[in-house]
PDB file of N, CA, C and O in Angstrom, chain B, residues numbered from 101:
ATOM      1  N   MET B 101     135.636 132.069  64.724  1.00  0.00           N
ATOM      2  CA  MET B 101     134.844 130.927  65.170  1.00  0.00           C
ATOM      3  C   MET B 101     135.735 129.980  65.984  1.00  0.00           C
ATOM      4  O   MET B 101     136.897 129.759  65.646  1.00  0.00           O
ATOM      5  N   GLU B 102     135.188 129.445  67.025  1.00  0.00           N
ATOM      6  CA  GLU B 102     135.922 128.467  67.826  1.00  0.00           C
ATOM      7  C   GLU B 102     135.478 127.058  67.449  1.00  0.00           C
ATOM      8  O   GLU B 102     134.310 126.814  67.147  1.00  0.00           O
ATOM      9  N   TYR B 103     136.422 126.157  67.474  1.00  0.00           N
ATOM     10  CA  TYR B 103     136.148 124.769  67.108  1.00  0.00           C
ATOM     11  C   TYR B 103     136.407 123.871  68.310  1.00  0.00           C
ATOM     12  O   TYR B 103     137.266 124.155  69.146  1.00  0.00           O
ATOM     13  N   ILE B 104     135.658 122.798  68.377  1.00  0.00           N
ATOM     14  CA  ILE B 104     135.899 121.798  69.416  1.00  0.00           C
ATOM     15  C   ILE B 104     136.937 120.833  68.861  1.00  0.00           C
ATOM     16  O   ILE B 104     136.665 120.067  67.936  1.00  0.00           O
ATOM     17  N   ILE B 105     138.119 120.885  69.437  1.00  0.00           N
ATOM     18  CA  ILE B 105     139.232 120.072  68.956  1.00  0.00           C
ATOM     19  C   ILE B 105     139.542 119.013  70.004  1.00  0.00           C
ATOM     20  O   ILE B 105     139.589 119.292  71.202  1.00  0.00           O
ATOM     21  N   THR B 106     139.751 117.796  69.527  1.00  0.00           N
ATOM     22  CA  THR B 106     140.069 116.698  70.423  1.00  0.00           C
ATOM     23  C   THR B 106     141.387 116.051  70.007  1.00  0.00           C
ATOM     24  O   THR B 106     141.819 116.145  68.858  1.00  0.00           O
ATOM     25  N   HIS B 107     141.999 115.401  70.969  1.00  0.00           N
ATOM     26  CA  HIS B 107     143.231 114.655  70.708  1.00  0.00           C
ATOM     27  C   HIS B 107     142.847 113.190  70.552  1.00  0.00           C
ATOM     28  O   HIS B 107     142.527 112.518  71.532  1.00  0.00           O
ATOM     29  N   ASN B 108     142.880 112.711  69.348  1.00  0.00           N
ATOM     30  CA  ASN B 108     142.568 111.321  69.056  1.00  0.00           C
ATOM     31  C   ASN B 108     143.893 110.550  69.081  1.00  0.00           C
ATOM     32  O   ASN B 108     144.549 110.385  68.053  1.00  0.00           O
ATOM     33  N   GLN B 109     144.268 110.088  70.264  1.00  0.00           N
ATOM     34  CA  GLN B 109     145.555 109.408  70.422  1.00  0.00           C
ATOM     35  C   GLN B 109     145.622 108.112  69.620  1.00  0.00           C
ATOM     36  O   GLN B 109     146.682 107.744  69.114  1.00  0.00           O
ATOM     37  N   LYS B 110     144.508 107.434  69.507  1.00  0.00           N
ATOM     38  CA  LYS B 110     144.483 106.170  68.764  1.00  0.00           C
ATOM     39  C   LYS B 110     144.858 106.384  67.294  1.00  0.00           C
ATOM     40  O   LYS B 110     145.542 105.557  66.692  1.00  0.00           O
ATOM     41  N   ALA B 111     144.400 107.508  66.726  1.00  0.00           N
ATOM     42  CA  ALA B 111     144.694 107.818  65.328  1.00  0.00           C
ATOM     43  C   ALA B 111     145.919 108.724  65.179  1.00  0.00           C
ATOM     44  O   ALA B 111     146.293 109.073  64.059  1.00  0.00           O
ATOM     45  N   SER B 112     146.546 109.107  66.292  1.00  0.00           N
ATOM     46  CA  SER B 112     147.714 109.999  66.305  1.00  0.00           C
ATOM     47  C   SER B 112     147.429 111.312  65.582  1.00  0.00           C
ATOM     48  O   SER B 112     148.144 111.709  64.663  1.00  0.00           O
ATOM     49  N   ARG B 113     146.358 111.972  66.029  1.00  0.00           N
ATOM     50  CA  ARG B 113     146.041 113.255  65.414  1.00  0.00           C
ATOM     51  C   ARG B 113     145.151 114.099  66.329  1.00  0.00           C
ATOM     52  O   ARG B 113     144.499 113.598  67.245  1.00  0.00           O
ATOM     53  N   PHE B 114     145.156 115.389  66.041  1.00  0.00           N
ATOM     54  CA  PHE B 114     144.264 116.342  66.672  1.00  0.00           C
ATOM     55  C   PHE B 114     143.212 116.643  65.621  1.00  0.00           C
ATOM     56  O   PHE B 114     143.543 116.914  64.467  1.00  0.00           O
ATOM     57  N   GLU B 115     141.936 116.597  66.015  1.00  0.00           N
ATOM     58  CA  GLU B 115     140.887 116.695  64.999  1.00  0.00           C
ATOM     59  C   GLU B 115     139.686 117.489  65.476  1.00  0.00           C
ATOM     60  O   GLU B 115     139.470 117.688  66.672  1.00  0.00           O
ATOM     61  N   THR B 116     138.914 117.935  64.495  1.00  0.00           N
ATOM     62  CA  THR B 116     137.657 118.604  64.757  1.00  0.00           C
ATOM     63  C   THR B 116     136.659 118.180  63.688  1.00  0.00           C
ATOM     64  O   THR B 116     137.040 117.848  62.565  1.00  0.00           O
ATOM     65  N   ILE B 117     135.400 118.193  64.040  1.00  0.00           N
ATOM     66  CA  ILE B 117     134.335 117.863  63.085  1.00  0.00           C
ATOM     67  C   ILE B 117     133.524 119.125  62.877  1.00  0.00           C
ATOM     68  O   ILE B 117     132.999 119.706  63.827  1.00  0.00           O
ATOM     69  N   VAL B 118     133.426 119.544  61.623  1.00  0.00           N
ATOM     70  CA  VAL B 118     132.673 120.741  61.264  1.00  0.00           C
ATOM     71  C   VAL B 118     131.741 120.368  60.113  1.00  0.00           C
ATOM     72  O   VAL B 118     132.190 119.891  59.071  1.00  0.00           O
ATOM     73  N   GLY B 119     130.458 120.588  60.307  1.00  0.00           N
ATOM     74  CA  GLY B 119     129.503 120.254  59.250  1.00  0.00           C
ATOM     75  C   GLY B 119     129.543 118.792  58.863  1.00  0.00           C
ATOM     76  O   GLY B 119     129.312 118.446  57.704  1.00  0.00           O
ATOM     77  N   GLY B 120     129.835 117.931  59.824  1.00  0.00           N
ATOM     78  CA  GLY B 120     129.883 116.500  59.562  1.00  0.00           C
ATOM     79  C   GLY B 120     131.163 116.021  58.888  1.00  0.00           C
ATOM     80  O   GLY B 120     131.281 114.844  58.547  1.00  0.00           O
ATOM     81  N   GLN B 121     132.132 116.932  58.692  1.00  0.00           N
ATOM     82  CA  GLN B 121     133.388 116.555  58.042  1.00  0.00           C
ATOM     83  C   GLN B 121     134.539 116.707  59.031  1.00  0.00           C
ATOM     84  O   GLN B 121     134.536 117.606  59.872  1.00  0.00           O
ATOM     85  N   VAL B 122     135.515 115.823  58.919  1.00  0.00           N
ATOM     86  CA  VAL B 122     136.649 115.815  59.837  1.00  0.00           C
ATOM     87  C   VAL B 122     137.840 116.543  59.223  1.00  0.00           C
ATOM     88  O   VAL B 122     138.199 116.321  58.067  1.00  0.00           O
ATOM     89  N   ALA B 123     138.439 117.414  60.022  1.00  0.00           N
ATOM     90  CA  ALA B 123     139.693 118.069  59.670  1.00  0.00           C
ATOM     91  C   ALA B 123     140.698 117.670  60.746  1.00  0.00           C
ATOM     92  O   ALA B 123     140.313 117.453  61.895  1.00  0.00           O
ATOM     93  N   TYR B 124     141.978 117.571  60.395  1.00  0.00           N
ATOM     94  CA  TYR B 124     142.945 117.090  61.375  1.00  0.00           C
ATOM     95  C   TYR B 124     144.371 117.507  61.045  1.00  0.00           C
ATOM     96  O   TYR B 124     144.693 117.879  59.916  1.00  0.00           O
ATOM     97  N   THR B 125     145.202 117.431  62.060  1.00  0.00           N
ATOM     98  CA  THR B 125     146.654 117.487  61.885  1.00  0.00           C
ATOM     99  C   THR B 125     147.185 116.226  62.549  1.00  0.00           C
ATOM    100  O   THR B 125     146.885 115.955  63.712  1.00  0.00           O
ATOM    101  N   GLU B 126     147.967 115.464  61.815  1.00  0.00           N
ATOM    102  CA  GLU B 126     148.418 114.187  62.350  1.00  0.00           C
ATOM    103  C   GLU B 126     149.911 114.205  62.630  1.00  0.00           C
ATOM    104  O   GLU B 126     150.664 115.015  62.090  1.00  0.00           O
ATOM    105  N   TYR B 127     150.305 113.288  63.492  1.00  0.00           N
ATOM    106  CA  TYR B 127     151.690 113.239  63.943  1.00  0.00           C
ATOM    107  C   TYR B 127     152.141 111.796  64.121  1.00  0.00           C
ATOM    108  O   TYR B 127     151.344 110.857  64.133  1.00  0.00           O
ATOM    109  N   THR B 128     153.445 111.666  64.257  1.00  0.00           N
ATOM    110  CA  THR B 128     154.072 110.416  64.646  1.00  0.00           C
ATOM    111  C   THR B 128     154.786 110.696  65.959  1.00  0.00           C
ATOM    112  O   THR B 128     155.488 111.700  66.083  1.00  0.00           O
ATOM    113  N   SER B 129     154.614 109.834  66.921  1.00  0.00           N
ATOM    114  CA  SER B 129     155.327 109.990  68.193  1.00  0.00           C
ATOM    115  C   SER B 129     156.788 109.626  67.995  1.00  0.00           C
ATOM    116  O   SER B 129     157.116 108.596  67.406  1.00  0.00           O
ATOM    117  N   VAL B 130     157.653 110.484  68.495  1.00  0.00           N
ATOM    118  CA  VAL B 130     159.091 110.230  68.478  1.00  0.00           C
ATOM    119  C   VAL B 130     159.589 110.426  69.907  1.00  0.00           C
ATOM    120  O   VAL B 130     158.880 110.994  70.738  1.00  0.00           O
ATOM    121  N   GLU B 131     160.770 109.973  70.190  1.00  0.00           N
ATOM    122  CA  GLU B 131     161.294 110.086  71.555  1.00  0.00           C
ATOM    123  C   GLU B 131     161.302 111.556  72.003  1.00  0.00           C
ATOM    124  O   GLU B 131     162.017 112.388  71.446  1.00  0.00           O
ATOM    125  N   GLY B 132     160.503 111.843  73.004  1.00  0.00           N
ATOM    126  CA  GLY B 132     160.459 113.188  73.566  1.00  0.00           C
ATOM    127  C   GLY B 132     159.642 114.197  72.792  1.00  0.00           C
ATOM    128  O   GLY B 132     159.655 115.385  73.114  1.00  0.00           O
ATOM    129  N   GLY B 133     158.923 113.737  71.764  1.00  0.00           N
ATOM    130  CA  GLY B 133     158.187 114.723  70.990  1.00  0.00           C
ATOM    131  C   GLY B 133     157.198 114.165  69.991  1.00  0.00           C
ATOM    132  O   GLY B 133     156.863 112.981  69.989  1.00  0.00           O
ATOM    133  N   LEU B 134     156.744 115.078  69.139  1.00  0.00           N
ATOM    134  CA  LEU B 134     155.763 114.759  68.101  1.00  0.00           C
ATOM    135  C   LEU B 134     156.270 115.285  66.767  1.00  0.00           C
ATOM    136  O   LEU B 134     156.672 116.443  66.656  1.00  0.00           O
ATOM    137  N   GLU B 135     156.246 114.435  65.768  1.00  0.00           N
ATOM    138  CA  GLU B 135     156.621 114.826  64.414  1.00  0.00           C
ATOM    139  C   GLU B 135     155.328 115.014  63.615  1.00  0.00           C
ATOM    140  O   GLU B 135     154.634 114.044  63.310  1.00  0.00           O
ATOM    141  N   PHE B 136     155.015 116.252  63.285  1.00  0.00           N
ATOM    142  CA  PHE B 136     153.768 116.547  62.565  1.00  0.00           C
ATOM    143  C   PHE B 136     153.983 116.315  61.073  1.00  0.00           C
ATOM    144  O   PHE B 136     154.844 116.928  60.443  1.00  0.00           O
ATOM    145  N   THR B 137     153.171 115.411  60.531  1.00  0.00           N
ATOM    146  CA  THR B 137     153.388 114.950  59.164  1.00  0.00           C
ATOM    147  C   THR B 137     152.369 115.450  58.149  1.00  0.00           C
ATOM    148  O   THR B 137     152.675 115.525  56.959  1.00  0.00           O
ATOM    149  N   HIS B 138     151.164 115.792  58.596  1.00  0.00           N
ATOM    150  CA  HIS B 138     150.130 116.159  57.623  1.00  0.00           C
ATOM    151  C   HIS B 138     149.002 116.912  58.312  1.00  0.00           C
ATOM    152  O   HIS B 138     148.604 116.576  59.427  1.00  0.00           O
ATOM    153  N   THR B 139     148.496 117.925  57.641  1.00  0.00           N
ATOM    154  CA  THR B 139     147.313 118.649  58.101  1.00  0.00           C
ATOM    155  C   THR B 139     146.321 118.629  56.952  1.00  0.00           C
ATOM    156  O   THR B 139     146.684 118.905  55.808  1.00  0.00           O
ATOM    157  N   TRP B 140     145.067 118.301  57.251  1.00  0.00           N
ATOM    158  CA  TRP B 140     144.066 118.181  56.195  1.00  0.00           C
ATOM    159  C   TRP B 140     142.752 118.810  56.617  1.00  0.00           C
ATOM    160  O   TRP B 140     142.239 118.562  57.708  1.00  0.00           O
ATOM    161  N   VAL B 141     142.218 119.638  55.715  1.00  0.00           N
ATOM    162  CA  VAL B 141     140.908 120.258  55.905  1.00  0.00           C
ATOM    163  C   VAL B 141     140.127 120.009  54.619  1.00  0.00           C
ATOM    164  O   VAL B 141     140.631 120.291  53.532  1.00  0.00           O
ATOM    165  N   PRO B 142     138.895 119.482  54.722  1.00  0.00           N
ATOM    166  CA  PRO B 142     138.098 119.258  53.513  1.00  0.00           C
ATOM    167  C   PRO B 142     137.929 120.557  52.715  1.00  0.00           C
ATOM    168  O   PRO B 142     137.812 121.640  53.289  1.00  0.00           O
ATOM    169  N   GLU B 143     137.920 120.434  51.424  1.00  0.00           N
ATOM    170  CA  GLU B 143     137.843 121.598  50.534  1.00  0.00           C
ATOM    171  C   GLU B 143     136.684 122.532  50.887  1.00  0.00           C
ATOM    172  O   GLU B 143     136.844 123.753  50.859  1.00  0.00           O
ATOM    173  N   LYS B 144     135.540 121.980  51.214  1.00  0.00           N
ATOM    174  CA  LYS B 144     134.369 122.803  51.553  1.00  0.00           C
ATOM    175  C   LYS B 144     134.584 123.648  52.806  1.00  0.00           C
ATOM    176  O   LYS B 144     133.871 124.629  53.020  1.00  0.00           O
ATOM    177  N   LEU B 145     135.563 123.275  53.638  1.00  0.00           N
ATOM    178  CA  LEU B 145     135.809 123.985  54.891  1.00  0.00           C
ATOM    179  C   LEU B 145     137.018 124.908  54.835  1.00  0.00           C
ATOM    180  O   LEU B 145     137.342 125.558  55.829  1.00  0.00           O
ATOM    181  N   GLU B 146     137.683 124.974  53.703  1.00  0.00           N
ATOM    182  CA  GLU B 146     138.873 125.806  53.586  1.00  0.00           C
ATOM    183  C   GLU B 146     138.521 127.283  53.781  1.00  0.00           C
ATOM    184  O   GLU B 146     137.409 127.716  53.480  1.00  0.00           O
ATOM    185  N   GLY B 147     139.479 128.035  54.284  1.00  0.00           N
ATOM    186  CA  GLY B 147     139.299 129.467  54.465  1.00  0.00           C
ATOM    187  C   GLY B 147     138.612 129.860  55.766  1.00  0.00           C
ATOM    188  O   GLY B 147     138.228 131.017  55.939  1.00  0.00           O
ATOM    189  N   LYS B 148     138.456 128.912  56.676  1.00  0.00           N
ATOM    190  CA  LYS B 148     137.774 129.182  57.945  1.00  0.00           C
ATOM    191  C   LYS B 148     138.736 129.098  59.130  1.00  0.00           C
ATOM    192  O   LYS B 148     138.297 128.995  60.276  1.00  0.00           O
ATOM    193  N   ASP B 149     140.021 129.139  58.867  1.00  0.00           N
ATOM    194  CA  ASP B 149     141.065 129.073  59.901  1.00  0.00           C
ATOM    195  C   ASP B 149     141.035 127.788  60.723  1.00  0.00           C
ATOM    196  O   ASP B 149     141.508 127.762  61.859  1.00  0.00           O
ATOM    197  N   ILE B 150     140.485 126.734  60.153  1.00  0.00           N
ATOM    198  CA  ILE B 150     140.409 125.462  60.878  1.00  0.00           C
ATOM    199  C   ILE B 150     141.804 124.860  61.053  1.00  0.00           C
ATOM    200  O   ILE B 150     142.138 124.376  62.135  1.00  0.00           O
ATOM    201  N   ALA B 151     142.606 124.887  60.010  1.00  0.00           N
ATOM    202  CA  ALA B 151     143.954 124.314  60.101  1.00  0.00           C
ATOM    203  C   ALA B 151     144.774 125.048  61.161  1.00  0.00           C
ATOM    204  O   ALA B 151     145.497 124.419  61.934  1.00  0.00           O
ATOM    205  N   SER B 152     144.664 126.359  61.198  1.00  0.00           N
ATOM    206  CA  SER B 152     145.394 127.135  62.199  1.00  0.00           C
ATOM    207  C   SER B 152     144.928 126.789  63.609  1.00  0.00           C
ATOM    208  O   SER B 152     145.745 126.666  64.521  1.00  0.00           O
ATOM    209  N   ALA B 153     143.632 126.634  63.789  1.00  0.00           N
ATOM    210  CA  ALA B 153     143.092 126.275  65.106  1.00  0.00           C
ATOM    211  C   ALA B 153     143.602 124.904  65.542  1.00  0.00           C
ATOM    212  O   ALA B 153     143.946 124.706  66.707  1.00  0.00           O
ATOM    213  N   LEU B 154     143.649 123.964  64.607  1.00  0.00           N
ATOM    214  CA  LEU B 154     144.150 122.629  64.917  1.00  0.00           C
ATOM    215  C   LEU B 154     145.617 122.666  65.334  1.00  0.00           C
ATOM    216  O   LEU B 154     146.001 122.058  66.333  1.00  0.00           O
ATOM    217  N   VAL B 155     146.421 123.371  64.575  1.00  0.00           N
ATOM    218  CA  VAL B 155     147.853 123.414  64.858  1.00  0.00           C
ATOM    219  C   VAL B 155     148.115 124.177  66.160  1.00  0.00           C
ATOM    220  O   VAL B 155     148.981 123.778  66.939  1.00  0.00           O
ATOM    221  N   LYS B 156     147.390 125.255  66.405  1.00  0.00           N
ATOM    222  CA  LYS B 156     147.540 125.985  67.667  1.00  0.00           C
ATOM    223  C   LYS B 156     147.234 125.061  68.842  1.00  0.00           C
ATOM    224  O   LYS B 156     147.979 125.030  69.821  1.00  0.00           O
ATOM    225  N   PHE B 157     146.146 124.314  68.745  1.00  0.00           N
ATOM    226  CA  PHE B 157     145.777 123.370  69.803  1.00  0.00           C
ATOM    227  C   PHE B 157     146.900 122.352  70.006  1.00  0.00           C
ATOM    228  O   PHE B 157     147.276 122.055  71.140  1.00  0.00           O
ATOM    229  N   ALA B 158     147.430 121.824  68.913  1.00  0.00           N
ATOM    230  CA  ALA B 158     148.506 120.829  68.985  1.00  0.00           C
ATOM    231  C   ALA B 158     149.772 121.423  69.598  1.00  0.00           C
ATOM    232  O   ALA B 158     150.443 120.757  70.386  1.00  0.00           O
ATOM    233  N   MET B 159     150.107 122.663  69.250  1.00  0.00           N
ATOM    234  CA  MET B 159     151.294 123.300  69.803  1.00  0.00           C
ATOM    235  C   MET B 159     151.120 123.569  71.301  1.00  0.00           C
ATOM    236  O   MET B 159     152.064 123.416  72.076  1.00  0.00           O
ATOM    237  N   ASP B 160     149.922 123.966  71.703  1.00  0.00           N
ATOM    238  CA  ASP B 160     149.653 124.165  73.128  1.00  0.00           C
ATOM    239  C   ASP B 160     149.775 122.840  73.886  1.00  0.00           C
ATOM    240  O   ASP B 160     150.306 122.792  74.995  1.00  0.00           O
ATOM    241  N   TYR B 161     149.280 121.778  73.273  1.00  0.00           N
ATOM    242  CA  TYR B 161     149.395 120.447  73.887  1.00  0.00           C
ATOM    243  C   TYR B 161     150.864 120.068  74.065  1.00  0.00           C
ATOM    244  O   TYR B 161     151.269 119.602  75.130  1.00  0.00           O
ATOM    245  N   ALA B 162     151.655 120.272  73.014  1.00  0.00           N
ATOM    246  CA  ALA B 162     153.074 119.933  73.066  1.00  0.00           C
ATOM    247  C   ALA B 162     153.776 120.747  74.155  1.00  0.00           C
ATOM    248  O   ALA B 162     154.585 120.212  74.913  1.00  0.00           O
ATOM    249  N   ARG B 163     153.464 122.024  74.225  1.00  0.00           N
ATOM    250  CA  ARG B 163     154.083 122.892  75.234  1.00  0.00           C
ATOM    251  C   ARG B 163     153.710 122.432  76.642  1.00  0.00           C
ATOM    252  O   ARG B 163     154.575 122.318  77.510  1.00  0.00           O
ATOM    253  N   GLU B 164     152.432 122.170  76.865  1.00  0.00           N
ATOM    254  CA  GLU B 164     151.948 121.752  78.187  1.00  0.00           C
ATOM    255  C   GLU B 164     152.550 120.419  78.632  1.00  0.00           C
ATOM    256  O   GLU B 164     152.658 120.149  79.828  1.00  0.00           O
ATOM    257  N   ASN B 165     152.939 119.594  77.673  1.00  0.00           N
ATOM    258  CA  ASN B 165     153.482 118.273  77.983  1.00  0.00           C
ATOM    259  C   ASN B 165     154.993 118.183  77.755  1.00  0.00           C
ATOM    260  O   ASN B 165     155.564 117.092  77.729  1.00  0.00           O
ATOM    261  N   ASN B 166     155.622 119.334  77.591  1.00  0.00           N
ATOM    262  CA  ASN B 166     157.082 119.408  77.400  1.00  0.00           C
ATOM    263  C   ASN B 166     157.567 118.498  76.279  1.00  0.00           C
ATOM    264  O   ASN B 166     158.559 117.785  76.434  1.00  0.00           O
ATOM    265  N   LEU B 167     156.872 118.525  75.163  1.00  0.00           N
ATOM    266  CA  LEU B 167     157.235 117.716  74.004  1.00  0.00           C
ATOM    267  C   LEU B 167     157.873 118.593  72.943  1.00  0.00           C
ATOM    268  O   LEU B 167     157.405 119.701  72.685  1.00  0.00           O
ATOM    269  N   LYS B 168     158.932 118.107  72.332  1.00  0.00           N
ATOM    270  CA  LYS B 168     159.511 118.848  71.215  1.00  0.00           C
ATOM    271  C   LYS B 168     158.628 118.635  69.998  1.00  0.00           C
ATOM    272  O   LYS B 168     157.925 117.630  69.896  1.00  0.00           O
ATOM    273  N   VAL B 169     158.668 119.582  69.084  1.00  0.00           N
ATOM    274  CA  VAL B 169     157.856 119.531  67.865  1.00  0.00           C
ATOM    275  C   VAL B 169     158.783 119.458  66.667  1.00  0.00           C
ATOM    276  O   VAL B 169     159.718 120.247  66.532  1.00  0.00           O
ATOM    277  N   ILE B 170     158.507 118.498  65.805  1.00  0.00           N
ATOM    278  CA  ILE B 170     159.247 118.364  64.546  1.00  0.00           C
ATOM    279  C   ILE B 170     158.233 118.630  63.434  1.00  0.00           C
ATOM    280  O   ILE B 170     157.376 117.790  63.161  1.00  0.00           O
ATOM    281  N   PRO B 171     158.328 119.804  62.786  1.00  0.00           N
ATOM    282  CA  PRO B 171     157.345 120.173  61.773  1.00  0.00           C
ATOM    283  C   PRO B 171     157.724 119.693  60.366  1.00  0.00           C
ATOM    284  O   PRO B 171     158.429 120.392  59.639  1.00  0.00           O
ATOM    285  N   VAL B 172     157.263 118.523  59.995  1.00  0.00           N
ATOM    286  CA  VAL B 172     157.489 118.002  58.650  1.00  0.00           C
ATOM    287  C   VAL B 172     156.415 118.547  57.705  1.00  0.00           C
ATOM    288  O   VAL B 172     156.699 118.849  56.546  1.00  0.00           O
ATOM    289  N   CYS B 173     155.207 118.669  58.193  1.00  0.00           N
ATOM    290  CA  CYS B 173     154.078 119.185  57.414  1.00  0.00           C
ATOM    291  C   CYS B 173     154.343 120.646  57.028  1.00  0.00           C
ATOM    292  O   CYS B 173     154.675 121.454  57.895  1.00  0.00           O
ATOM    293  N   PRO B 174     154.205 120.997  55.750  1.00  0.00           N
ATOM    294  CA  PRO B 174     154.431 122.379  55.316  1.00  0.00           C
ATOM    295  C   PRO B 174     153.532 123.392  56.036  1.00  0.00           C
ATOM    296  O   PRO B 174     153.970 124.504  56.328  1.00  0.00           O
ATOM    297  N   PHE B 175     152.299 123.021  56.320  1.00  0.00           N
ATOM    298  CA  PHE B 175     151.415 123.964  57.002  1.00  0.00           C
ATOM    299  C   PHE B 175     151.902 124.219  58.426  1.00  0.00           C
ATOM    300  O   PHE B 175     151.890 125.360  58.888  1.00  0.00           O
ATOM    301  N   VAL B 176     152.325 123.181  59.117  1.00  0.00           N
ATOM    302  CA  VAL B 176     152.825 123.345  60.479  1.00  0.00           C
ATOM    303  C   VAL B 176     154.091 124.194  60.459  1.00  0.00           C
ATOM    304  O   VAL B 176     154.267 125.058  61.318  1.00  0.00           O
ATOM    305  N   LYS B 177     154.971 123.960  59.495  1.00  0.00           N
ATOM    306  CA  LYS B 177     156.186 124.773  59.364  1.00  0.00           C
ATOM    307  C   LYS B 177     155.830 126.243  59.195  1.00  0.00           C
ATOM    308  O   LYS B 177     156.394 127.100  59.875  1.00  0.00           O
ATOM    309  N   ALA B 178     154.901 126.538  58.296  1.00  0.00           N
ATOM    310  CA  ALA B 178     154.493 127.919  58.036  1.00  0.00           C
ATOM    311  C   ALA B 178     153.845 128.544  59.271  1.00  0.00           C
ATOM    312  O   ALA B 178     154.083 129.713  59.574  1.00  0.00           O
ATOM    313  N   PHE B 179     153.034 127.773  59.977  1.00  0.00           N
ATOM    314  CA  PHE B 179     152.389 128.263  61.198  1.00  0.00           C
ATOM    315  C   PHE B 179     153.438 128.670  62.218  1.00  0.00           C
ATOM    316  O   PHE B 179     153.332 129.733  62.830  1.00  0.00           O
ATOM    317  N   LEU B 180     154.454 127.830  62.406  1.00  0.00           N
ATOM    318  CA  LEU B 180     155.486 128.119  63.397  1.00  0.00           C
ATOM    319  C   LEU B 180     156.336 129.322  63.008  1.00  0.00           C
ATOM    320  O   LEU B 180     156.787 130.061  63.884  1.00  0.00           O
ATOM    321  N   LEU B 181     156.561 129.532  61.734  1.00  0.00           N
ATOM    322  CA  LEU B 181     157.293 130.718  61.290  1.00  0.00           C
ATOM    323  C   LEU B 181     156.495 131.992  61.574  1.00  0.00           C
ATOM    324  O   LEU B 181     157.066 133.031  61.906  1.00  0.00           O
ATOM    325  N   LYS B 182     155.197 131.900  61.443  1.00  0.00           N
ATOM    326  CA  LYS B 182     154.311 133.045  61.657  1.00  0.00           C
ATOM    327  C   LYS B 182     154.049 133.284  63.145  1.00  0.00           C
ATOM    328  O   LYS B 182     153.883 134.429  63.567  1.00  0.00           O
ATOM    329  N   HIS B 183     154.012 132.229  63.929  1.00  0.00           N
ATOM    330  CA  HIS B 183     153.693 132.304  65.356  1.00  0.00           C
ATOM    331  C   HIS B 183     154.938 131.961  66.173  1.00  0.00           C
ATOM    332  O   HIS B 183     155.087 130.848  66.677  1.00  0.00           O
ATOM    333  N   THR B 184     155.808 132.930  66.286  1.00  0.00           N
ATOM    334  CA  THR B 184     157.111 132.707  66.928  1.00  0.00           C
ATOM    335  C   THR B 184     156.998 132.441  68.421  1.00  0.00           C
ATOM    336  O   THR B 184     157.978 132.021  69.036  1.00  0.00           O
ATOM    337  N   GLU B 185     155.840 132.671  69.023  1.00  0.00           N
ATOM    338  CA  GLU B 185     155.683 132.385  70.452  1.00  0.00           C
ATOM    339  C   GLU B 185     155.791 130.891  70.748  1.00  0.00           C
ATOM    340  O   GLU B 185     155.909 130.503  71.910  1.00  0.00           O
ATOM    341  N   TYR B 186     155.752 130.045  69.714  1.00  0.00           N
ATOM    342  CA  TYR B 186     155.873 128.598  69.919  1.00  0.00           C
ATOM    343  C   TYR B 186     157.297 128.080  69.736  1.00  0.00           C
ATOM    344  O   TYR B 186     157.524 126.871  69.795  1.00  0.00           O
ATOM    345  N   LYS B 187     158.241 128.959  69.518  1.00  0.00           N
ATOM    346  CA  LYS B 187     159.634 128.519  69.342  1.00  0.00           C
ATOM    347  C   LYS B 187     160.247 128.140  70.661  1.00  0.00           C
ATOM    348  O   LYS B 187     161.412 127.746  70.709  1.00  0.00           O
TER     349      LYS B 187
END
């Protein structure tokens, strides 16, 4: 399934709304990059690859904008270990 993901710069996160619920991966801006601190998907939406879609979108954004990524969030760390094309 594809999700409509947006970059909510005001809230410092990439997010999607599914079934009226918001899922997101949030970051803190640092010099030259983004420090990803938390990824959250409502319990009812778990198991639908939403977190992976959010992080992929965020990594593509970082790549397109030449931003370094600092993965503090455990999910983002695991995603990057699994998806070595983002190294």
